[in-house]
N, C-alpha and C positions, 0 to 999 in steps of 0.2 A: 389371338393375343400376342403382342410382340413386346420385346424389351428395347428400350432406347438406350444406347450406350452413353455413359457419362465419363468423361476423362477423369483420371485420378486426382487432378488438381482442381476439380470443379465440385460444386454442390448442385443438387437438383431438388426442386420442390414443386408441389402442386399449388397453384394460386387460384383462389376462389374470389370472384368479384360479386358483391352483393349490393342491392339497392332498395330504397324505400321511395315509393312514388306519391305518397301522401302523408301529411303530418299525422302522427298518432294522437289519440285522445289525450287530453291533458291529465297528468297524474301529479300527486304531491311530489315535490322535490325531496329525494332521499337526504337524510342527515349525514354529515361528514365533518370530521375535524379538519379536512383539507380545504383549500381555497384555490381559486384560479387567479393568476397574475398575468395580465395581458402584456406581451412583449411587443412593443412597436419598434420596428427596425433594429432588432438585436444585433450585437456584434457576432460575426461569424464564429469566432472562437467560443464564445459563451453558448451559442446555439449548438455547436458541434459537441461541446462538453455534455450538455443535457441529452442530446440525441444519443451519444455513446452510452451514457449512464443508463438510459431507459432501454435502448435497443440492442446493446452488445450481446446480452444473453440469447437473443433471437437472431443474431447475425445481421442486424441492421447495419449497413455500411454505405448505402448509396450517397448520403449527404457527407460522409467522411472523405470520400474520394472526389467529390464534385469540385470542379474548378471554382475558385473563390468568387470570380465575377458572376458566374451562373448562380451560385448559391445565394449571393447577396441579392441578385435580381429577383429570386423567388421570395426569400424571407423578408425583403423590404417592400415587396409588392403590396400596395394597399388592399388588394383583393385576397391576400393570404393573411389569415389571422393566426397568430401563435400565442398559446397560453402555456405558462409553466404552472404545474400543479405544485403547491407548496404546503408543507406541514405547519404545525403550530409555531415552530422555531423559524419559519421562513426558508427552510431547506427545500430545494426543488427536487420533487420525487416523482414527477410525471410530466407528460406533454400532451397537449391537444393542438393539432394543427388543422385548421379549416381552410379549404381552398375554394374560393368563389370565382376563379378566373374564367370558368366556362359559364356563360349566361344561363341563369335559371337553375344552376346546379351548385351543390356544396359537396365536396369530397372530404371525407375524414382522411386527410393525407397521412397523419401520424397520430396515433392514439395509444397511450401506454403509461404504465406505472412501474416503479421499481419492483422486482420480484418479491421483495420482503413484504409488500402490501397485498399480495395475492390472497384471495379467499376471505377478505375482511369486509366486502361490500363496497369498497371504494370504486371499483370498476362500474358498478351500477350508478353511483353518484356521478362519475365522470361522463358516462353515456347520457345521463339526464341533462348534464351541462351542455354536452355536444348537441343534443336535440334542441334545447332552448336557444342556443346560439346559431345553430345551422338552419333551422326552419324559420326563415324570416320572409318578409314580403318579397314576392317574385321568385322564390325557390320552389321548384316542383319536383326536385329529385335530390335525395341525399344518398351518397354511395360510399363504399369502402371496399378494400380488398384485404384478404388475409392469406396466409400460406401455411403449409405444413411445417415450416420452421418456427412459426409463432407458437404461443402456448397451446397445448392440446385442447384447451377449452375455448379458444378464440372463436372458432366458427360457430359453435353452439351459442356462445355469448351474443354474437351479432344477430343470429337468427332469433334468439329469445327477445332481443330488443326490437324486433320487427323487420329486420332486413331480409330480403329474399335473394337467394343466389340467382345470377343470370348468366354467368360465364365461368368456365374453368379452363386453365391452361397449365402446361408444364414449363417451368423456367429453369435454366441452368446458368450458372455464373462461376467465375473463378473464386475459389474459396478465399475470403478475406484473411483467414488465418495463415494460409500458405503465402499470400502476398505480403504479410506483415502488417496489415491494416489493423487487425485485431489480434490480441494475444493468443498464443497457441492453445491455451487452456480454456478459451472462451467457448461457450455452447458445447459442453462435452456430450450432450445428447445427440449431436450431429456428427456422424463419423467423418474423420479427416483421413483420407486414404493416402495422401502424399505428405510426407514430413515437411514441416515448415522450414524454410531456409533461413 
């Protein structure tokens, strides 16, 4: 057993990729006070605002640093479907992003709710929505990845939904808090070894 060094300005995590190779049996749609609102060609700023709101507690930052043209190319691609999860007042409290750019596949690119909604059953409702939207004619694989920076229950949640792990890897990246992309006090459960500048 060996240790892999990680620089003090970096974060390391274990990434687990999971897949589902056949549509699960139909189940009743769970009830929820939430609803999905399809975003067609959203403005980059609006998209990043929701991405940050949902993902900052888990150190999501990839779309925050992405070149504007590259981000627009993804979120305006007709094969990428973005849904904002909205509460009764129309406030955006979650995101579901389905990526159909690879023929025959649907990737749950981003899937999440604000932390305040954890443990209330809304994740099950959102997963049911993802299944209903993702499994469509011609799709033979639905897949997702999660990592040890996500909610501790994320891996088990995906497995309970029917996803099976197929790959695991270690990822290291520059800590977005050190880089000033996310506030220093973001994700206090993830140690920051180098002081933010």
